N, C-alpha and C positions, 0 to 999 in steps of 0.2 A: 345641931338639936332640932332647929324650924325646919332643916332640909330632909330631916329622916322622918318628921311629922307630914310633909307635904309628900314624899315618896308614898309613905302606908297609905295616906290617905287617895292620894291618886292611884296606887296599886290595887286597893278596894274598890274605889268607882271605876276601875276598868275592868274588873273582876264581874262585877253587878251588870256592866252594861254587855258582856260579852256573854254572860249567863241571861240576859232577857234577850239577846238575838239568838242565842241556841233554843230558847225556848221558843220560840216563833214557829217550827217544823211542826212542834207539840199542839201548838194552838191550831195548825192549818190541819194537819191529819186529824186531828179530835174533831174538829168543826165539819170539815168538809168531807171526810168519807166514813168516819164513825157513827154521826149524828144521823146521817143517811140510812147507814145499815140496821141500827137498833133504834126502836122507836121509844124507848124510855131513855135515852140519855140526852142531855141538853149541853147547849155549847156553852163553852169556858172561855175564859178572857184570858189574857196575857200573865197576868198574875198567877192564878191558877195551873197555867199550863208551867209556870217557872217552877211553882211550886210539888207539881207534878215530877219534873225534871230531876229537881233536888233530891227529891224522897227515893226513884228511882236509880239515881246515882250513888245514894246510901246505901240502900238495898242492895243493890246488884253491881258493887264496886267490881272492875275486871284487875285485878293486878297481874302487871307484865310478867311473864317466864322468866326466872332467875337460872342463869348457866354457869 
């Protein structure tokens, strides 16, 4: 029982860490490309980029082609 809880906790922690690492490119592109191109856009933080990444993945999920 303890092993299962530890495995679930470790898996959730790993997924959160991967998600935050994957949100870094969103932060970089937003802050260094978009802010300079559009005057009314403000810089965002890592948590906001993570939220944008999650939202995009929910809205535009690409399912693999079934053969």
